[in-house]
N, C-alpha and C positions, 0 to 999 in steps of 0.2 A: 504493500500500500504506500509506504513512505517513498519507495523508489519511483513509483508511478507519479505520486504527487510532486516530488522534486522535479521530475522531468517535465511535467505539465507547467510548473512555475517557470522553468527555464525557457520552454517554448513560448510562453506568454510574454516574457521579457524580450525574447528575440523578435517576435512579430510587432510588439509595441515600439521596439527600436527602429524597425524598418519603416513603420508608419510615421514616426516622428521625424526620421531622416528625410522621408519623401516630402513631408510638409515644409521642413526647413529649406529644402532645395526648390520649393515652388511647384512640385509635381502635383497633379490632381488626377485621380483615376477617372475613367470615362463615366462611371455611375455618379460621380460628384457633380457633373455638369448638367445643365438643363437639357441639352440635346441628348446627353447620355441617358438621363432618366426617361426621356421620351422614347428613345430606342429600346430601353429596358422594358418598358410597358408594351411596346409593339411586339417584341419577341414573346413576352409573357402571355399576352392575350391572343394567342393564335389558335387555340382550340375553339371551335365554333359549336354552340349548342344546336342540337337537331332532335327531331322526334318522329314517331310513326313506326310503321312496320319495317321489317328488315329491308325490303326492296326500296322503300322511301329513303332510308338512310344510305343505301347503296348508291342511289341516283344522286343524292345530295353530296355524298363523299366524292364521287367521280366528278361532279361539277366543280366542287371546291378544289379538286386537283387539276382543274383546267383541261379535262378531257372533253373535247369539242364534238367528237363524232362517235356514234355507235352504229355499226353495220351488222346486218344479219337477218335471220328468219326466226321469229318467235314460235313457241309451241305451247302445248297445254301446261307443261311444267313450269313455264315462266310467265304465266298470265299476270301474276302479281307485279312482276317487273314491268311488263307492258303497261299495266294500269298506272304504276308510279311514273313511268315515262310520259304517259298521257297527261297526268296531273302537271308535270313539269312543262309540257308544251302548252297547256292552257293557262299557265301562270302569266300575270301581267308582265309585259316586256319580252315574253317568249322564252323558249328553252335555252339554257346555256349549252346543253349537249343535245345535238340533233340526231334523230334516228333515221337511218337510210335502210329501207327494206330492200334486200337484194333477191335474186332469183335462185341463188345457190350459196350455201355457206362458204364454199371454197373462195368464191369471188369476194364475199364479205371479209374473209381473213386476209386476202391479198390487199384489199383496200385499206384495212386497218394497218397492216404492215407498212404500206406506202406512206400513209400519213406520218407514221413514226419515223420512217426513213427521211422524209423531207423536213420534218419539224424537230426531230430529236425527242419528241414527247409522244407517249402512246395514245392511240385511239383504241376504242373498244370494239369487239365483235361478239355477237350474241347468237346462241342456238339453243335448241331443246336438248334433251338427253339422247343417248343411243346413236341412231343414224345421223341425226343432226350434228352431234358433237364430233363423230368420227369424220364427217365431211370437212372438218377444220384441219385435219392432219397435215395435208400438203402445205397449206398456208402457214401453219405453225412451224413446220420444218423450214420453210422459206425464210421466215423471220428469225428463226433460231440460228441457222447457218449464216444468213446475211447480216445479222446484227441489227435488226430493226425492232424497236420497242413497240409492244402491243399488249393489250389485256383481253383475254378470251373469257367469256362468261357463259357457262352452260347450266342447263337445268338438270334435275334428277327426280326420280320418284320419291315420295315421302320416306324419310328414314326412321321416323318414330312410330309410324303405323302405316301399313299398306295392305290393300286387299287384291293386288294384281300379280302376286307372285314375283317372278323374275322377268316379266314382260318388258322388253326394251332395255333392261338393265345391263350395263357393262361397267367394268372398272375403268371409268374414263380418266381418272387421275393417274392410274397405273399406265394406261395407254399413252397419255401425254407426257409421262415422266421423262422420257429421253429426248423430247423435242420442245421442252419449255425450260426456262430458268427456275420456275417455281410452279407447283400445282398444289391446290389446297381445296378440300371440301369444307365449307363453312357449316358447322353443325350446331352453332349457337348464334341467334340473331344479335346478341350483344357484342359479338366479335367481328361484325361485318366492317365497321369503320377501321379498326386496326388492320384488318385483312387487306382493305383497299390501299391503305398507306404503305404497307409492306410490299404489296404487289407493284405499286408505282415506283417505289424506290428500287426494287429488284429489276424491274423492266428497264429503267433508265441507266442503272449502274453499268459501267463499262465491263465487258462487252455487252451492249444492250441486246434485248431479245424479248420473246413472248413470255407471258405469265398466264396462269389459268386459275380461275375461281369457279367452283361448282357450288350451286345453291339448290338444295332440295326443295320440292314444292311446299312441304309443310313448314320448313324453316323460313322460306320467303314470306309467308303470310303472318308470322309471329311478330308481336310488337317488340321494339327495343326498349328495355327498362330505362327509366329517366336518368339514373345515375350513370348509365353507359351511353347516353345520347349525346356524344360529342364527336365532331369531326376532328381528326388528329392534326397537330401542327404540320405545316407545309412551308418550305422555303419561299414559295412565291407569295406568301402572305406576310413576309418579313422584309426588312430593308435590304437584306443581302440579295433578294430576288430569285436566286437559284442556288442549288448546291455547287460547291467548288470541288474540283478534282485535285488530288495530290500532285505535287511537282516532282520532276526527276531530281535525284540527289545531285548536288553540285559537283561532288567528286567524280561521279560517272560522266557528267558533262565535260569535265576537265580531260578525262581520258579520251572521250570521243573526239574532242577538238584536236588533241595531240595526234591521234591516229589519222584524222582527216588531213591535217597539215603534213604529215609524213608521207601520205600516199602520193602516187604519181598521177593516177587517173581516177579520182573519187567520183562516184555516180550516185544520184538519188533515185530510189525506186519508191513510187507513191502508190499505196494500196488502199483498200476499202476503209480502214480505220481512220485514215487521214481525211476522209470525205466529210468534213465538218466545216461549218461556216467560218469559224475562227482560224482555221488552218490555212485557208486560201490566201489571205493577205500576207500571213507570216511566210509562207513558202515563196510567194512572189518576191518579197523583199530579200529573202535569203539568196535566191538565185541571181537577182539583179546586183546585189552587193558583192557577191563572191565569184560570180561567173560559173558556179556549179551548174551542171546540166542534169536532166531528169528523164526517166522513163516512168510509165505508169502501168498498173494492172488494169484489167477491164473495169473493175469497180472503183478504181482510182481516177478514172477519166473526169476531167473538169476541175480537179483541185488546182491544177496549173492550166491556164488557158493555152490551148494548142497553137495560138498565135505567138506565144512566148518564144523568144529566140533560143532559149535553152532547152526547149522541149524536143525530145528525140522521137518518141513513138510509144506505142502501146504493146504490151506483151500479150497480144490476142491469142497467139498460138503458144503451146507449152514450150516449144523449142524450135530452133532452125528458122527463125524469121530474121529480117534485117536488124531489128532492134536487139536481137540476142547477140549480134556481133559486138555491140556496145557493152552488153553485160559481160560477155566472155573476156573482153579486153580491159574491163575495169579491174583495178587491184583492190578497191574498197567500195562497198555498197552501203549506203545509209538507207535501210529498209524501213520505210515510214508507214505504220498502220497495217502491217501484214499479219494475218494469221492463216493457219493451214486450211481453214474452211474454203478459202478461195484457191483456185488452181495455182500452183507455185509459179512465180514469174521467172525463177531460175532454179537450178539444181546445184547444191553445194557438193564439193568433194573434200575429203579429209586432208588437212594440212596443205591445201593448195589455195591460191587466190581464187576469188576475191575474199578479203576479210570482210565480215558482215557485222554491221551495227544494227541492232534491232531497237527501234523506237516505237513504242505503242503504249496504250493505256494499261495493258495487261502483259504479263510475261509470255514468252513464246511457248507453244507446244512443240517440243523437239521431236523430230522424226528423222528417218534416214536421209532425207533430202534437205532438211532445214535445221541447222544447229548453230545459231549465231555466236560470234566470238565475244561480243560486248552487248549487254542488255540494258536498255534505258527504259524504265517503267514510270509513267506519269503522264501529265497533260501534254499532248502532242504539240499543240499550237504554242504553248509557253516554251517548250524545249526548242522548237524551231526559232522562236524569237531570241532565245539565248544563243543559239548557233549564229544567228545574224549579227549579234553584238560581239561575238568572240572569234569567229572564223575569219581569217584574212587570206586573200588570194595569194598563192605561193608561186614563186618564179619557176619552180620545177614542175608545176602542174602542166599537163599536156592534154588539152581537149580537142586538138585538131582531128584525131581519129573519130571522136564523137560527132564533130561537125560534118565530116565526110559522110558518116552513116546517116545523119539527119538529112543532108542534102539529097543523097541518093534515095532515101526512103520517101521523102516528099515528092521527088520526081516520079517515082514508080507508082505511088498511091494516088496522088492528086492530079497527075498529068498522064494517067494511063489511057491508052486508046479504048480500053474496055469501059471507061467512065463516060465516054461520049459515043459509044457504039450505037448504031441504029439496028442492031440485031433484034429479032423478035422470035420468041418472047424476050422480054427485056433482060439485060444483064444485071446481076446484083450490084456490080460496081457503079452502073449508071443510076440505079435506084438510090444508092448512098449519095452520089454526087448531086443529083437533082433535088433530093430531100434537103441537103445542106444549103443549096441555093435558095430555097423557098423559106426555110425555117428562120424566124428571128433569132438573134443571139441568145435571148433568154427563153426561147421556146423549148418545151420539154418533149423529148421523144422517148416513149416507153416501148421497149422491145420485149416480145415474147421470146421463146427459145428456138433456135434453128440455125441453119448454115449462115443466114444473113447476119446473125449476131457477130460472127467473126469479122465480117467485112465492115460493120459499123464500128466495131472496136478498133480496127486497123485504120480505116479511111475517114470516118466521120469526124470532122474537126470540132471538138467540144470546147466551147469558149467560156462556159460558166459551170460552177459546181452543180451537180444534180440536175443537169439538163439532158443527160443521156442515161435513162434508167435501164440497166441491164443486170442480169443475175448470173454471176459466175461462181456461186456457192452451191445452192441446190440445183440451179439451172433447170427449173421446171417449165413445162409448157402450161399454157392456159392463163398466165398472169398478165400478159400485155395489155389487154383491154381494161380489166378492172383497175390496174395500176394507173393507167392514163386517166381514168375517171376520178380516182382519188386525187391525183395531181391537180386536176381541174378544180376540185373542191377546195384544195389548199390555196391554189393560185388561179382564181377565176379570170384574172386579167391576162394570163399567158396563153399562147397557143399550145395545145396539148395534142399530140399525135401518137396513136398506138400503131406499131408495125408488127404484124403477126403472120406467121406461116398459116396455111390453110388448116393444118392439123391442130395447132394451138388455138386458133381462132374458134374453131368449132367446139372446143372444150368449155368455153364460157361465153359463147356468142349470145346466149339468152340475156346477158346484161345490157344488150342494146335497149331493151325495154326500160331498164333502170335508168340509163342515161337519158332517155326521152322523158321519163317521169320527173327527173331532176332538172329538165329543160337545159341540159348542158350543150355547149358548143364544143364538139369533139370530133376528131377525125380518126378513122381506123383504116389502115391500108392492109388488105389481105393479099398475101403473096401466093398466087395460085399456080402450083406445079403438080398437084394431085399426087404427092408422095412425101414421105418423111426424108427430106433432103439431106440433113446432116448425117443421118444413119446410112443413107446411100453413099455419101462421100466417104465415110469410114469403111464401108464394105468394099468400095472400089479400091481404096488405098491398101486393103488387105488381099486384093485379088479375088474378091467374092462377087457373086451376082447380087443385084438388089432385090432379092426374092422376099415377098411378103411386105413390101414397103409402099405399095401403090393402092390408091382408092379413088372413088369418084367424088365430085363436088357439086353443090347446087350453083346456080347463077347467084353470086353473092350480092350483086346490086339488086336483083329482084327479091332476094331474101331480106335485104335491108328494108325495101319498100313495104314488105308484108308487115313489118313492125310499125311503119309510119316514118321510118328514117329516110334519108336521101341516099340513093344508090348510084354509083358511077361505074361504068365499064371502060377500061382503058383498052384501046384497040391498036395503038401504035406507040412507039417509044416517045415521039415528040408530044403526045397528048398528056403524058403523066404530069409534067411540071405545071402545065396550065390548069389541069383538074385539081391538083393538090393546092395550088395557090388560091383558086376559087373556093375550095372547101375550107381553107383556113380563114378566108375573108367573110364568107357567108355563114350566119348562125345556123345551128342545127346539128344533128348527129349524121355524119357523113361516113359511108362505107365505100371504099374504093377497091374494086376487083382488078388486080394487076397480075396478068400472066407473067411468069418469071422463069428464067433458066439459070442453072448453076454450072453449065458447061464451061463458061469463062472462068468460074471459080476453080474448077478442077484443073484447067489449063494453067492458071496463074499459080496455084499452090503446089501442084504436083510436078509440072514440067518446067516452069520458068523460075520459081522462087529458089529451089536448091542451087541452080546455076548462079543466080544473082548473089546469094549468100556466100558461095564459095569464092566468087570474084571479089566481093567486098572484103571478105576476111583476108584474102591474099594482099590486097592493097593496104588494109589497115595494119597487117603484120609487118610489111615493109616500112610503113610510116613509123611504127613504134620502134622498130629496130634502129632506124636512122636517128630517132630522137634519143634513145638510150645510149647509142654510140656517142652522140654529141655531148650528152651529160657526162659520160665516162671520160671523154677527152678533156672537158672543162675541169673535172675533178683532178685529173693527172696534172694539168697546167697549174692548178692551185697548189698541189703538193710540191711541184718543182719550184 
């Protein structure tokens, strides 16, 4: 007792001494100031009282978390939630969270994921139990691998009493466990508000992704007790405005800067994790200030404008493209925002260049092709700003090989005869070129998945972040149209165009009706070749026949008109640009049926590209040898 008492007295004297010293020096703590007390109260009073049944509090909590959209198809098991949403929509001033009823749950999930992708904040998607819930599987996997925040809410049969046996009952939480960051069945109405707060935090936390809440029919209808009727604190209701990410350790930055300075040909590789608003300006300044040059992955397109003098190209293929000549001749790569969910932009070899610096919000997942030498974990944009402040251009850096690669790549991709060909059906290269001519700089192109995705990744000049939406993680079909519709909801002032293969389009073409009901101005180009083109390309490259890959199609323009949309048939290459420009200018839902061929793609990728890569590698090899010899001679002169 006496030992404890003596120590408490000593601690008391210590803290009183600190306080008196602070006052003598004129220091004042934040809480002693008027503004500080005001801020103190703002932080303290962030729990909002609420009342009602479980679903009333669910809606209030989502609205308080600034969830603006809910997409989906309701069912019997979530009628209480539907009623709570109806009350919200009838409220004076309108609903803070708008419900969009879709024609398939998968489309609803894609739309929620795209809102998360574009804003960094989750949207919600809603379904009933069983078959409705399982229809979300592909969209949740899309968000999980792609890193798109979203919150999925599904119903369930009553858990406290039920007279329907196992009818439609599945372990939905178990089913979603591997494709969500968090899945939880809410079994107590008093726990709904903290469940929403945890779901939002988990969904937004790097790496972002989908979360799932299941609410049984009987729990949904139960009242929340008064003492539990609070919406939990949220950063957006405080002066800080949003959560802050941890920063990269300064010592790790020191090591990275030293390695970059020591390299001869350092190269930046920009991947999906860097596709954040705050990173774009930071990266632009870094490249301008230091002269560093960059390549990007498919999902990193737009972080650096492709008009930037330092941009080399996109790693659209896994290997043996012109851009890979730059990667193979770099001795150091600053790999920004990469994780192995996206196809690897390069393949590492043990104890051989390049030295790889991994910069991301999270640590790398090491595998046989990716095992970085230095790991920087923290806020990407802040780390890039630190690089800008500390990296200095070095006299021994040699970017002339990269410039040669960039010039040759630009010439082959943007001045290709295929891009202006009058061949019919239309070449995929001309599709990309004509689309780029018509689209505004801030216009959004949403790609489904197919052979054309490779050409948009290689050839489409992306000028702003998140203006070319493609998926190189799950790489699913069926997402192109719903994602374009979601982009239009987020950015109603921008031109939004979906580009879908005929196979992918038919997987969610029913959402034409949803777009019409929303009175959207949107364009969907359907690439009509009556086959699964990318699979056929792979089969041909392996010396196989394209067996089992062909099918028939409707007249897509007539199909569009049956919904009440505007249908266009392109009958010659010269018509496409005119039709697309008109569709972007005139309000309505436009479906463009465009016959296309991938024969030029096969010729370019199989026959011509390997020769170009070999020739370029030979020229770059000679250039590097000459430069290294000159450096060695200079070193000898200095020693003499």
